[in-house]
C-alpha positions in Angstrom: 13.9 -34.4 45.8 10.8 -33.7 48.7 7.8 -35.9 48.0 6.0 -32.4 47.3 8.4 -31.3 44.6 7.6 -34.9 43.3 3.6 -34.3 43.9 4.2 -31.0 41.4 5.9 -32.4 38.5 3.6 -35.4 38.4 0.7 -32.8 38.3 2.5 -30.7 35.8 3.3 -33.7 33.5 -0.2 -34.9 34.0 -1.8 -31.5 33.1 0.2 -30.8 30.0 -0.6 -34.7 28.7 -4.3 -33.7 29.2 -3.7 -30.4 27.2 -2.1 -32.0 24.5 -4.6 -34.4 24.1 -7.5 -31.8 24.4 -5.7 -29.9 21.3 -5.3 -32.9 19.2 -9.3 -34.0 19.3 -10.4 -30.3 19.4 -12.3 -29.7 16.1 -11.6 -25.9 16.3 -8.9 -24.6 13.7 -5.8 -22.5 15.4 -4.6 -21.2 12.4 -8.3 -20.0 11.0 -9.4 -18.6 14.2 -6.5 -16.8 15.2 -7.5 -13.6 14.5 -10.2 -13.9 16.7 -8.5 -15.5 19.5 -5.5 -13.1 19.5 -6.8 -10.0 18.0 -11.0 -9.5 18.1 -11.4 -6.1 18.6 -7.8 -4.6 18.4 -6.4 -2.5 15.1 -3.4 -2.4 14.7 -2.2 0.6 11.8 1.2 1.9 10.3 1.6 5.2 10.1 4.3 7.4 8.5 5.2 10.9 9.2 6.7 13.7 6.5 10.3 12.8 8.3 10.0 8.9 6.6 9.5 8.1 10.5 7.6 4.4 10.9 5.3 3.7 14.0 2.7 0.9 14.6 -0.4 1.9 16.7 -3.2 0.1 18.1 -6.8 1.2 18.4 -9.9 -0.5 18.6 -11.7 -1.9 15.5 -13.7 0.5 13.3 -17.4 0.4 13.3 -19.1 -0.5 10.1 -21.5 2.1 8.7 -24.7 1.1 6.6 -22.5 1.3 3.2 -19.2 0.2 4.6 -17.3 -3.5 4.4 -15.2 -4.3 7.1 -12.5 -6.2 5.5 -9.4 -7.9 7.0 -6.3 -7.0 4.8 -4.2 -10.3 3.9 -1.8 -8.3 1.4 -1.1 -5.0 0.4 1.2 -3.6 -2.4 4.3 -1.1 -1.5 4.2 2.4 -3.0 7.5 3.0 -4.6 7.0 6.8 -3.4 5.8 6.1 -0.2 8.0 8.7 1.4 7.7 10.8 -1.2 3.7 11.2 -0.6 4.3 11.3 3.3 5.9 14.8 2.9 2.8 16.3 1.6 1.3 16.2 4.6 1.6 17.6 7.9 0.1 14.9 10.1 1.1 11.2 10.0 -0.9 9.2 7.1 -1.8 5.7 6.9 0.5 4.3 3.5 -1.8 3.5 0.6 -1.1 0.6 -1.6 -3.4 -1.9 -3.2 -4.5 -4.4 -1.0 -6.6 -7.7 -0.5 -8.5 -9.4 2.2 -11.6 -11.0 3.8 -14.9 -9.4 4.2 -15.7 -9.9 8.2 -18.7 -8.2 8.6 -20.9 -6.2 6.0 -23.0 -3.1 6.5 -27.2 -3.1 6.6 -27.5 -1.7 3.3 -24.3 -3.8 1.5 -25.5 -6.4 -0.8 -22.6 -6.4 -3.6 -20.2 -8.1 -1.1 -20.6 -10.7 1.6 -19.3 -11.9 4.7 -16.3 -14.3 3.5 -15.4 -12.9 0.3 -12.1 -12.2 -0.6 -12.1 -8.3 -2.0 -9.5 -5.9 -3.3 -10.5 -2.5 -2.9 -9.6 1.0 -4.4 -7.8 3.7 -2.2 -9.6 6.8 -3.8 -13.1 7.6 -2.7 -14.6 10.6 -5.5 -17.2 13.2 -3.3 -20.3 12.9 -5.7 -20.9 16.3 -5.2 -18.2 18.7 -7.6 -18.9 19.9 -10.6 -17.2 16.8 -12.2 -18.6 14.3 -10.1 -22.0 15.4 -11.1 -21.0 15.4 -14.8 -19.9 11.8 -13.9 -16.4 12.7 -14.7 -15.2 10.8 -11.3 -11.3 10.6 -12.3 -11.3 14.4 -11.9 -13.4 14.4 -8.6 -12.0 18.0 -7.2 -12.2 16.8 -3.6 -11.6 12.9 -3.4 -11.8 11.1 -0.1 -8.1 9.5 0.0 -7.9 6.1 2.3 -5.9 6.8 5.0 -5.2 9.9 4.9 -8.7 11.5 5.2 -10.0 8.2 7.0 -9.2 6.9 10.1 -8.0 3.2 8.6 -6.1 2.6 5.5 -4.6 -0.4 3.4 -1.6 -0.8 6.2 -4.3 -1.2 8.7 -5.3 -4.5 9.9 -8.7 -4.1 9.8 -9.9 -1.3 7.6 -13.5 0.1 6.4 -14.3 1.0 3.1 -17.5 2.2 1.0 -19.1 -0.8 -0.7 -19.2 0.8 -4.0 -15.4 0.6 -4.1 -14.6 -3.0 -3.4 -14.8 -5.8 -6.0 -14.9 -9.8 -5.2 -11.8 -11.3 -6.5 -12.6 -14.6 -8.6 -12.1 -17.8 -7.8 -9.0 -19.3 -8.6 -6.9 -15.9 -8.6 -4.2 -16.1 -6.1 -4.9 -13.4 -3.4 -1.1 -12.2 -3.3 -1.7 -11.5 -7.0 -5.0 -9.7 -6.1 -2.3 -6.4 -5.3 -1.8 -6.2 -8.8 -5.5 -5.4 -9.9 -5.0 -1.5 -9.6 -1.7 -1.9 -11.8 -3.2 -3.7 -14.5 -6.1 -1.6 -14.7 -4.1 1.9 -14.5 -2.1 0.2 -17.5 -5.2 -1.1 -19.4 -7.0 1.8 -19.2 -4.1 3.9 -20.9 -3.5 0.9 -23.7 -7.2 2.5 -24.6 -5.8 5.0 -25.6 -3.2 4.0 -27.9 -3.9 5.2 -31.5 -1.7 2.1 -33.8 -4.3 2.5 -36.9 -6.2 -0.1 -38.3 -3.7 -1.0 -41.0 -1.1 -1.6 -38.7 0.1 -4.4 -36.6 1.3 -4.0 -33.1 5.2 -4.3 -32.8 5.8 -3.2 -29.0 9.3 -2.9 -27.2 9.4 -2.8 -23.5 12.5 -1.6 -21.8 13.3 -2.5 -18.2 13.9 -5.1 -15.6 11.3 -4.0 -13.0 8.3 -5.8 -11.8 6.0 -3.1 -13.6 7.6 -3.4 -17.0 7.6 -7.1 -17.0 4.0 -6.9 -16.0 3.0 -4.5 -18.9 4.9 -6.9 -21.1 2.5 -9.5 -20.2 -0.3 -7.4 -20.6 0.3 -5.9 -24.1 1.1 -9.8 -25.3 -2.5 -10.7 -23.9 -4.5 -7.6 -24.7 -3.0 -6.6 -28.0 -2.8 -8.2 -31.3 1.0 -8.6 -32.5 4.6 -8.7 -31.3 6.0 -7.9 -27.9 10.0 -7.8 -26.9 11.2 -7.0 -23.4 14.8 -5.9 -22.9 16.9 -4.8 -20.1 18.0 -1.2 -19.5 21.6 -2.4 -20.3 20.6 -3.7 -23.6 18.6 -0.8 -24.5 21.7 1.4 -23.9 24.3 -0.9 -25.3 22.4 -1.5 -28.8 18.8 -1.5 -28.6 18.5 2.3 -29.4 20.0 1.4 -33.0 16.6 -0.8 -34.0 14.2 1.6 -32.1 12.9 3.0 -35.4 11.0 -0.8 -35.9 8.8 -0.5 -33.1 5.3 1.3 -33.4 4.5 1.0 -29.3 7.2 1.9 -26.7 7.1 1.6 -23.3 9.6 2.6 -20.7 9.1 0.5 -17.6 12.8 1.0 -15.9 11.9 4.9 -14.7 15.2 6.3 -16.2 15.1 9.6 -17.1 17.6 9.1 -19.9 15.7 6.1 -21.0 12.6 7.6 -21.6 14.4 10.7 -23.2 15.9 8.6 -26.0 12.7 6.8 -26.3 11.0 9.7 -27.4 13.6 11.6 -29.2 14.5 8.1 -31.3 11.5 7.1 -31.8 9.7 7.2 -35.3 6.9 9.2 -36.2 3.0 8.0 -35.3 4.7 6.0 -33.2 3.2 5.6 -29.3 5.5 6.3 -26.4 4.0 5.0 -22.7 6.2 6.1 -19.6 5.7 4.0 -16.5 8.1 5.4 -14.3 6.7 7.3 -10.9 8.9 10.0 -12.0 11.2 11.5 -14.4 13.4 14.1 -12.7 14.8 17.0 -15.1 12.6 15.1 -17.6 11.9 18.1 -20.5 11.4 17.9 -24.3 10.6 20.0 -27.1 7.7 20.3 -29.4 9.9 18.9 -32.4 10.7 15.6 -30.2 6.8 14.7 -29.7 5.7 16.3 -32.9 3.8 13.0 -34.4 3.9 11.0 -31.6 1.6 9.8 -28.8 2.8 10.2 -25.5 1.0 8.5 -22.8 1.0 8.5 -18.7 -0.7 6.3 -17.0 -2.4 7.4 -13.4 -2.4 5.1 -11.0 -5.7 6.9 -9.4 -7.1 6.0 -13.0 -8.7 2.6 -12.0 -12.1 3.0 -13.6 -13.6 -0.3 -14.7 -11.2 -2.1 -12.3 -13.8 -4.7 -12.1 -13.8 -5.8 -15.8 -10.0 -6.3 -15.5 -9.5 -8.7 -12.6 -10.0 -11.7 -15.3 -6.9 -10.5 -16.7 -5.2 -11.6 -13.5 -6.0 -15.0 -14.1 -4.6 -14.7 -17.4 -1.2 -13.0 -16.5 -1.2 -16.1 -13.5 -0.7 -18.6 -15.8 1.6 -17.1 -18.3 
């Protein structure tokens, strides 16, 4: 080995050890500041087109308007109808979904949240000017803005800019990844507000399905309503659960099965409530005889009014 080669090896080893020692002594938290070091100023977004093809694009981090909040997303819920929804648009969209993130910048007029707060956000913003909005019936807004469809950033963007009125702080002690359930919890909670069980009757509720939504509904009913709630699988219901269906005054179909939904409605007793949680029930039709003296409810995913009031329920669900 030549003298020059030996010199280069010694110099390399020396600088390597110096770098290691400097890193160990440094007070910088590389894990905490990784976005600052590697992604600062750059935004990545996932797009899906009407054929279902997915692509990732890079762009500048969005500017923050006076009433907006810039959020760095940490967790995003998956929309089970992501491909179906994309078929409705001629151009590529950023998929929707419940999201949780950290506020990294606020507009000049924002006072509801601060930089560093962990927040959840809505994905549908009312226009504020249509007839329904003028009557404060925001759920029925005729010209809503949809995050990721009508905006440059969305839930599947690394950084998303959202009006501050649609962002809510996640309470301390609630795991961030559980925060993506907030919109689903709120939609189920809101439909439970419509349950007319009668003051004289105690709740005897049957939840059908092994899906995450069915299990979540079981916990919500257990916490929210005073009574008994039972969760069974789809197979158990089809094998021997139909015979006992008349003993329940609330039936929640959480499997997404069209046949089970049909059986729930047809076999349920008078004055019962049937809640259908499935995303869609193909070929599902009912006669007036099937629904007579029964209450059938379907949660709307976009109906998350009062979401800030339901965040605390996540704490109870976490520990059950």
